[in-house]
C-alpha positions in Angstrom: -9.9 -11.1 13.9 -8.4 -9.1 11.2 -6.2 -6.2 12.4 -5.0 -3.1 10.5 -2.3 -0.8 12.0 -1.6 2.6 10.8 1.9 3.6 11.6 4.6 1.0 12.2 6.9 2.8 14.7 7.5 1.7 18.2 3.8 1.5 19.1 3.0 -0.2 15.9 5.5 -2.8 16.1 4.3 -3.9 19.5 0.7 -3.8 18.3 1.6 -6.2 15.5 3.5 -8.5 18.0 0.3 -8.5 20.3 -2.0 -9.1 17.5 0.3 -12.2 16.4 0.3 -13.4 20.0 -3.7 -13.8 19.9 -3.5 -15.2 16.4 -5.1 -12.2 14.5 -5.1 -12.8 10.8 -4.4 -11.0 8.7 -2.3 -8.5 10.4 -1.8 -5.6 8.0 0.5 -2.6 8.5 0.5 0.7 6.8 3.4 3.0 6.7 5.1 5.7 4.4 8.6 3.6 4.8 9.2 0.4 3.4 12.0 -0.4 5.9 9.3 0.0 8.8 7.0 -2.5 7.0 9.9 -5.0 6.7 10.7 -4.6 10.3 7.0 -5.0 11.1 7.0 -8.4 9.4 9.5 -9.6 11.9 7.2 -8.6 14.7 4.0 -10.2 13.3 2.7 -8.3 10.1 1.4 -10.6 7.7 1.1 -7.8 5.1 2.8 -4.3 4.6 1.4 -1.7 2.5 2.9 1.7 1.6 0.4 4.5 2.6 -0.6 7.6 0.8 -1.7 5.8 -2.4 -5.1 6.4 -3.9 -5.6 2.5 -4.0 -5.0 1.8 -0.3 -8.5 1.0 0.5 -8.7 -1.3 -2.5 -5.6 -3.2 -1.3 -6.8 -3.4 2.4 -10.2 -4.9 1.2 -8.5 -7.3 -0.9 -6.5 -8.6 2.1 -9.3 -8.4 4.8 -12.5 -8.6 2.8 -14.8 -6.2 1.3 -16.7 -5.5 4.5 -13.7 -4.2 6.1 -11.1 -4.9 9.0 -12.4 -6.1 12.5 -9.9 -3.8 14.4 -8.2 -0.9 13.1 -5.6 1.0 15.1 -4.4 4.5 14.1 -1.1 5.5 15.8 -0.2 8.6 13.6 -2.6 11.3 14.9 -3.2 12.5 11.3 -6.9 13.4 11.1 -7.3 12.1 7.5 -5.7 8.8 8.5 -8.2 8.6 11.4 -11.0 9.0 9.0 -9.6 6.4 6.6 -9.2 4.0 9.5 -12.8 4.4 10.5 -13.9 4.0 6.9 -11.8 0.8 6.6 -13.3 -0.7 9.8 -15.9 -3.4 9.5 -19.5 -2.3 10.5 -19.2 -4.4 13.6 -15.5 -3.5 14.2 -13.6 -1.1 16.2 -11.4 1.8 15.4 -8.9 2.7 18.1 -7.3 6.0 17.9 -3.9 6.0 19.7 -2.6 9.1 17.8 -3.9 12.4 18.8 -4.5 15.1 16.2 -3.3 18.6 17.0 -5.9 20.8 18.6 -8.4 22.2 16.1 -7.5 19.4 13.6 -11.0 17.8 13.5 -12.0 14.6 11.9 -15.2 14.1 9.9 -17.0 10.7 9.9 -20.4 9.2 9.1 -21.5 8.5 12.6 -24.8 6.4 11.9 -22.7 3.1 12.1 -21.9 4.2 15.7 -25.6 3.7 16.6 -25.3 0.1 15.7 -22.2 -2.1 16.3 -19.3 0.1 15.0 -17.1 1.5 17.7 -14.7 4.5 17.6 -12.6 4.9 20.6 -9.3 6.4 21.9 -6.6 4.7 23.8 -5.7 6.1 27.2 -2.1 5.2 27.2 -3.2 1.5 26.9 -4.6 1.7 30.4 -1.4 0.2 31.7 -1.0 -0.8 35.3 2.9 -0.9 35.6 2.8 -3.1 38.8 0.9 -5.8 37.0 1.9 -5.3 33.2 5.6 -4.9 33.4 6.0 -8.4 35.3 3.6 -9.7 32.6 5.9 -8.4 29.8 8.8 -9.8 31.5 7.3 -13.2 31.7 6.4 -13.1 27.9 9.9 -12.1 27.0 11.5 -14.8 29.1 9.0 -17.4 27.4 10.1 -16.0 24.1 6.6 -15.1 23.2 7.5 -11.4 22.9 10.7 -9.8 21.9 12.0 -6.2 22.1 15.1 -7.2 20.0 15.8 -4.8 17.2 13.2 -2.3 18.1 15.9 0.3 19.1 17.2 1.9 16.0 18.9 4.9 17.2 20.7 5.8 20.4 21.5 9.5 21.5 23.1 11.1 24.5 21.4 13.2 26.9 22.9 16.3 25.5 21.1 15.4 22.0 17.7 14.9 23.5 16.3 18.0 21.9 17.6 17.0 18.4 16.3 13.5 19.1 12.9 14.7 20.0 12.8 16.8 16.9 
């Protein structure tokens, strides 16, 4: 399947890595920062696109096909990007919202495709089961099929926690 990821931060990097593990193609990342897209390519992105441009949809369709992307994952929580993610999703595809908009920041979509095969869903923390999933991740890392190397870009002290969150 083709995969499009909006937001190549910590979550987006690991989504790219997971998509690469299951041989998705193409794996397209969209972010506002070029260095994040470059990092994403080390974790499985086949293409990186700077977001916020009027021709973004045209670029995505040229990479994934005119019908749209099979799986679109939105990690930013930006309502306009959620709408764009849904718009770029293939009629038989799935849009997964990982990011959550602020309360009152609604999205507007054309819902008719939902009555056929198109899916719009939210992620519930990935539905992780730590007792099962953490050992699985450790096995993948030991088998060198998954890596966390290079994902930590900044370290802060406990006293700097509020500034770090900001």
